N, C-alpha and C positions, 0 to 999 in steps of 0.2 A: 265823482265820475267813475263809471265802471269800464274796464277794459276786457277784451277777450283773453283767453288763457295764453295764447301765443305772445301777446303784448306784455302781459304780466310777467311771464317767464323771462322775456328779454330784458325788461326793466330791472327785475330783481337780480338777474345775472350780472348786469352792468353795475348795479349798486354793490353787490357782493365783491366783484372784482376791484372796484374803487376802494372799498373798505379794506380789503385784504392787502392791497398794494400801497395803502396810505396816500391815495390820490384824491383830489377833489372830484365831485360828481355833478353832472349837469342833466337836468330832466325837464321836460315840458309837461305841465299839469294844467288842464283846463285852459289851454292857450297861453299860459304864463311860463316863461323860462325861469327856472330856479337853479341857483348855483349853490351846491353844498360843499363847504370846505372840508379838507382832509381831517380836521380836528373834530368833526361832528361826532356825537354820541348816538347810540342806537338802543332803544328799549323795546321789549316785547310786552304787550299787555293782553290779558285775557278777561273777557267779561261774559258772564252767564246771566241772561235775562230770562224773563218768564217763558217766552216763546222762541228764543234763538240765542245763539252764542256767537261771539266775535273774537278774533285775534287781530290785534293792531300792531303794526311795526311803526314806531315813532322815531324819527330822526330829528335831532335838534342841535342847535349851535347858537352861539352869541355872535352878533355882528361886530366886526372890528372897525 
């Protein structure tokens, strides 16, 4: 699902604030409410394909 720039900035800012403060993060994606614990890890991935390039921000955690 794509979001407009204002929505993306707001979501990334909230995520960055949660990570910086060591707090959990809550987000709604495609109608589903997702709860990210403070212990989540973040990875940046870059992919260069034949006709386009991608940067992905991957946030992951194990369920307890």
